[in-house]
C-alpha positions as CSV (number, residue, x, y, z in Angstrom):
1,M,0.0,0.0,0.1
2,G,1.1,3.6,-0.6
3,E,1.5,6.4,1.8
4,V,-1.7,8.4,2.9
5,F,-1.5,12.2,2.4
6,A,-3.8,15.1,2.7
7,D,-4.8,16.2,-0.8
8,R,-7.3,19.0,0.2
9,L,-8.1,20.9,3.2
10,Q,-10.6,23.6,4.2
11,V,-10.7,25.2,7.7
12,T,-13.3,27.8,8.8
13,V,-12.4,30.5,11.2
14,D,-14.3,33.5,12.7
15,R,-14.3,36.3,10.2
16,M,-12.5,38.7,12.7
17,G,-10.1,36.0,13.6
18,Y,-9.1,35.6,9.9
19,R,-7.6,39.1,9.8
20,D,-5.1,38.1,12.5
21,L,-4.6,34.8,10.8
22,R,-3.9,36.5,7.5
23,D,-1.0,38.6,9.0
24,K,0.5,35.3,10.4
25,L,0.1,33.5,7.0
26,L,1.5,36.3,4.8
27,P,5.2,35.8,5.5
28,M,4.9,32.0,4.9
29,L,3.1,32.7,1.6
30,Q,5.7,35.1,0.5
31,G,8.4,32.7,1.4
32,L,6.8,30.0,-0.8
33,G,6.7,32.4,-3.8
34,C,2.9,32.8,-3.7
35,A,1.5,35.6,-5.7
36,P,-1.8,37.2,-4.6
37,D,-4.5,37.3,-7.3
38,V,-7.0,38.6,-4.5
39,D,-6.2,39.9,-1.0
40,D,-8.9,41.9,0.7
41,P,-8.9,41.6,4.4
42,A,-11.8,44.1,4.7
43,T,-14.1,41.4,3.0
44,E,-12.1,38.4,4.3
45,T,-11.5,37.1,0.8
46,G,-8.1,36.1,-0.8
47,L,-6.5,33.9,-3.4
48,W,-2.8,33.0,-3.6
49,R,-1.1,31.0,-6.2
50,E,2.2,29.2,-5.9
51,P,4.5,28.6,-8.9
52,D,3.2,25.0,-9.8
53,G,-0.4,26.2,-9.7
54,G,-1.5,25.2,-6.1
55,T,-3.7,27.7,-4.4
56,L,-4.7,29.0,-1.0
57,K,-8.3,30.5,-1.2
58,V,-10.2,32.4,1.4
59,T,-14.0,32.7,1.0
60,R,-16.4,34.6,3.2
61,Y,-19.6,32.8,4.3
62,G,-21.7,34.8,6.8
63,Q,-19.7,35.2,10.0
64,V,-16.9,32.8,9.1
65,A,-14.1,32.7,6.6
66,A,-13.2,29.5,4.9
67,V,-9.5,28.9,4.2
68,G,-9.0,26.2,1.6
69,A,-5.8,24.7,0.4
70,S,-5.5,22.7,-2.8
71,G,-3.6,19.5,-3.1
72,R,-0.7,21.1,-5.0
73,F,-0.4,23.7,-2.3
74,L,-0.3,21.0,0.3
75,A,2.3,19.1,-1.7
76,L,4.4,22.2,-1.9
77,L,4.3,22.6,1.9
78,R,5.3,19.0,2.5
79,A,8.2,19.3,0.1
80,A,9.4,22.4,1.8
81,S,9.0,20.7,5.2
82,M,6.5,23.5,6.1
83,L,3.3,21.6,6.6
84,G,3.7,21.5,10.4
85,E,4.4,25.4,10.5
86,F,1.3,26.0,8.2
87,L,-1.1,23.9,10.4
88,H,0.4,25.3,13.6
89,T,-0.4,28.8,12.3
90,L,-4.0,27.7,11.4
91,G,-4.3,26.3,14.9
92,T,-3.5,29.6,16.6
93,E,-7.0,30.8,16.0
94,P,-10.3,29.0,17.0
95,H,-11.1,26.9,14.0
96,K,-13.0,23.9,12.6
97,V,-11.7,21.5,10.0
98,T,-14.7,21.2,7.5
99,V,-13.0,19.4,4.6
100,L,-10.2,17.0,4.3
101,D,-9.4,14.7,1.5
102,A,-7.2,11.8,2.8
103,T,-5.6,10.1,-0.2
104,M,-3.6,7.0,-1.1
105,D,-2.2,5.9,-4.5
106,V,-1.5,2.3,-5.3
107,H,0.6,1.5,-8.4
108,V,-1.6,-1.2,-10.2
109,D,-3.7,-1.0,-13.3
110,A,-7.1,0.5,-12.5
111,P,-9.8,-1.2,-14.5
112,P,-9.8,-4.6,-12.8
113,V,-9.7,-2.8,-9.3
114,L,-12.7,-0.4,-10.4
115,E,-14.8,-3.4,-11.7
116,E,-14.2,-5.4,-8.5
117,L,-15.1,-2.6,-6.1
118,Y,-18.2,-1.8,-8.2
119,Q,-19.4,-5.4,-8.1
120,R,-18.9,-5.5,-4.4
121,G,-20.7,-2.3,-3.7
122,T,-23.8,-3.2,-5.6
123,S,-23.9,-6.8,-4.4
124,G,-24.7,-8.3,-1.1
125,D,-21.2,-7.7,0.3
126,G,-21.3,-4.0,-0.1
127,V,-18.7,-1.3,0.8
128,Q,-18.8,0.1,4.2
129,L,-17.1,3.3,5.1
130,S,-18.8,3.9,8.5
131,R,-21.2,2.0,10.7
132,K,-23.7,1.4,7.7
133,R,-22.8,0.1,4.3
134,V,-23.0,2.5,1.3
135,K,-26.4,1.9,-0.4
136,P,-26.1,0.7,-4.0
137,T,-28.3,3.8,-5.0
138,A,-25.5,6.0,-3.6
139,I,-22.8,4.4,-5.8
140,T,-22.0,6.2,-9.1
141,K,-19.8,5.0,-11.8
142,V,-18.5,7.6,-14.4
143,M,-16.5,5.7,-17.1
144,G,-14.9,6.5,-20.4
145,Q,-12.6,5.0,-22.9
146,R,-8.9,5.0,-22.0
147,E,-6.0,5.5,-24.4
148,D,-5.5,1.8,-24.8
149,G,-9.2,1.3,-25.5
150,R,-10.1,-0.1,-22.2
151,E,-13.0,1.3,-20.1
152,S,-11.9,3.2,-17.0
153,G,-12.8,6.2,-14.9
154,T,-14.1,7.0,-11.4
155,I,-16.5,5.3,-9.0
156,Y,-18.0,7.3,-6.2
157,F,-19.3,5.7,-2.9
158,G,-21.7,7.9,-1.0
159,S,-23.7,10.9,-1.9
160,R,-22.4,14.4,-2.4
161,K,-23.6,15.5,1.0
162,A,-22.3,12.5,2.9
163,D,-19.8,13.2,5.8
164,V,-17.7,10.4,4.3
165,R,-17.5,9.8,0.7
166,L,-15.0,7.7,-1.3
167,A,-13.8,8.4,-4.8
168,V,-11.7,5.6,-6.5
169,Y,-10.3,6.6,-9.9
170,D,-7.7,5.7,-12.6
171,K,-4.8,8.1,-11.9
172,Q,-3.0,7.2,-15.0
173,H,-6.1,8.0,-17.1
174,E,-6.5,11.3,-15.3
175,R,-2.8,12.2,-15.8
176,F,-3.0,11.4,-19.7
177,Y,-6.1,13.6,-19.8
178,H,-4.0,16.6,-18.4
179,G,-1.2,16.0,-20.8
180,V,1.2,13.8,-18.8
181,E,2.2,11.2,-21.4
182,D,4.6,9.1,-19.2
183,A,2.1,8.5,-16.4
184,L,2.4,5.1,-14.7
185,P,-0.6,2.8,-13.9
186,G,-2.3,3.6,-10.7
187,V,-5.4,3.7,-8.6
188,R,-6.2,6.7,-6.4
189,Y,-8.4,6.2,-3.3
190,E,-9.7,9.6,-2.2
191,L,-11.6,9.6,1.1
192,R,-13.5,12.8,1.4
193,L,-14.3,13.8,4.8
194,R,-16.8,16.7,5.5
195,G,-17.1,18.1,9.0
196,G,-17.4,15.5,11.8
197,Q,-14.6,15.2,14.2
198,V,-11.6,15.7,12.0
199,T,-8.7,17.9,13.4
200,L,-5.5,19.3,12.2
201,A,-3.8,16.4,13.6
202,D,-5.5,14.3,10.8
203,V,-4.3,16.7,8.2
204,Y,-0.7,16.3,9.5
205,A,-0.8,12.5,9.8
206,P,-4.0,11.2,7.9
207,A,-3.3,7.6,7.9
208,S,-5.3,6.9,11.2
209,V,-8.4,8.5,9.9
210,F,-8.1,7.0,6.5
211,W,-7.8,3.5,7.7
212,H,-10.5,4.0,10.3
213,H,-12.9,4.3,7.4
214,M,-11.2,2.1,4.9
215,H,-10.1,-1.0,6.8
216,R,-13.3,-2.9,5.7
217,T,-12.6,-2.0,2.1
218,L,-8.7,-2.6,1.8
219,P,-6.3,-4.7,3.8
220,R,-5.1,-2.4,6.7
221,P,-1.3,-2.3,7.0
222,D,0.3,-3.1,10.4
223,G,1.4,-0.3,12.7
224,V,-1.3,2.3,11.9
225,P,-2.3,3.9,15.3
226,P,-6.0,4.0,16.1
227,W,-7.9,7.2,15.1
228,L,-8.9,9.5,17.9
229,P,-11.9,11.6,16.7
230,G,-11.8,15.1,17.8
231,D,-8.6,14.7,19.7
232,T,-7.6,17.9,21.5
233,G,-4.4,16.5,23.1
234,Y,-2.4,16.7,19.9
235,T,0.2,19.5,19.6
236,L,1.7,20.2,16.3
237,P,5.5,20.7,16.5
238,R,6.3,24.3,17.0
239,Q,8.4,25.8,14.4
240,P,11.2,28.3,15.1
241,V,10.7,31.8,14.2
242,L,12.5,32.6,11.1
243,E,15.1,35.2,10.8
244,P,14.6,37.8,7.9
245,L,17.5,36.2,6.0
246,E,16.0,32.8,6.1
247,R,12.7,34.1,4.9
248,L,14.4,35.9,2.0
249,R,16.3,32.5,1.1
250,R,13.0,30.5,1.1
251,R,11.5,33.2,-1.1
252,L,14.3,33.0,-3.7
253,V,14.3,29.2,-3.6
254,H,10.7,28.9,-4.3
255,S,10.4,31.8,-6.7
256,P,9.7,31.0,-10.3
């Protein structure tokens, strides 16, 4: 099995708290070479893009501001060893994790895997992500013809509004569609968690929450710690305060 990683994140904060959070995030965004398309603290909205296309987006909903990080943005943070610093900064304000995509890639050919899962989900065995199995009426198959002529695509387990939804898709087919010609065979398991008791700890180390929901669908590897829902005892590692020279160095390293 592959490594589980966070591929999407959304955190909501009080609209007034966002203004303080923005001031804390700006040096980090500048250090990563992110350019602002929108940055309006008066309306609690913003959009920053990093050189590879990842985004950090802030949207106002009533009395809260939603801070959303794309998969590419989170990948950049991991590559720069700054994910802990980013999450620690988010955690300095009262917040709630409202969206987390916990994702795993397995390097096998996708069509047989997709067919087996679909047959299991629509049969008596079923696919179970929580206490109840996913109803066959809540399973959606979106297929098309792959470059080699085989049928492949995506299967969704659970409705769009479900707190736990699973998308399983042909990662190679998706990468070919986006112009990556040397993509290797692969299946992506994308567990989409909405609300519930997910915390920033699950973003930093998502394997526990992923396998808590997926152990009935895939063989769970050894050594995965149990998931602690709503665990408030977790403390993200504190990052040292960066000197101006180090912030400048990071900005140059990540600048296009």
